[in-house]
Residue, then its C-alpha position, 0 to 999 in steps of 0.5 A: m865888967q870883963i869878959p870871963k876867960k872860959e868865955c873868950q876861949k870858946l869864942s872865933d876871932e871872928d865872932l871876937v871881932r863881932k862882938s867887941l864892935e858891940n861891947i869893948k870889953y870884949f876887944a880885951c879878949l882879943f888883946e889878951r888872944y894877940e899881945q904876947k904873939l904879937l910882941h915876940y913879932i916886933l922883937r923879931i923884925s925889929y931891934f926896937p928893945r922891949e920897952g919899943a916894943e910894946d909902944v908899938l905894939q900898943e899904938a897898931f892895938i890902938k889902930i886895930w881898936k879903931n879900924l875894926n868896923k872896916f875889917d873883910s871878915s872874908l881875911k882871918f883876923s891874925s892876918w889882917a893885925y899881923r899886918i897892921v903891926r908889921n906897917t905899925t912896926i915899918s912906920e916907926w922904924k921910919k922915924t927912927k932911922s929919921r932921926g939918924k938911929e939905925k934898924q936893921i931886922k932882928i932874930d931872936e935867940d930861940a928863933f935862931n936855934n929853930l930856923p934852920s932845922e926849919l930850911n933843911l939845912a944840915e942837923q951840923v947848924h947847931k954844932k957849927f954855926s952860931s945864933m949871932e951867926i945866922r943872925k948876921i945871914l940874915d941880916d945880909l939876906p935882902k929884907k924881903y928875904s928875910e922877912v919872909l922867912i921870919l913869917k913862915f919859919l919863925e912866926d909858923k904862917n901859913y902862905r895865905e897869911i904870909s899872902d894877906i900881912l904882905k899884901k902880894p898873890s900867894g905864888t909871889i909869897a910862894t917865889l920870895i920863901h923859894r928864893a929867901k930859903k936858896a938865898f940864905r943857903k947860899k950865904f950859909t955855904s960861903k962861910n966854908i961848913s961843912f956837913 
């Protein structure tokens, strides 16, 4: 018998982790809570087709389950899960790359439309730049910059969560985000767009 949705919704992530270790049925609550968020994250940081991203997600959830007893409760579960998904995606990317297939960071259409305003760029970006042009800018940025922009502005993660996901100090994250925004703005303005 499945755990009722209302019971799942009442419990925190940490409670669900604890209960999942006692009863595997509670893990389904965590899966349902994070399935779509993590799938969208994979699609944003990879060029995997949806089916490939779903395979990566399944592999990541297997790793989450296998390592659940090692979860550090001083971290947020979501940060820990994002880190596992990120690492699994990178691992799969390396396998794909070793087979000679290219992979770059990808952002979905809705994400492109939200990114410029989040970076405090002028409102005219939406009118003058297509999502494909923004994608090109993000693809031209170093991966470390694209990654923090995705986590901060598209995944709506705070500095602590990004720090936990990337395993870098919060100060480093703040610096990376600052530099990433500056690099994005520089590439954007080099397109000779006037506001």
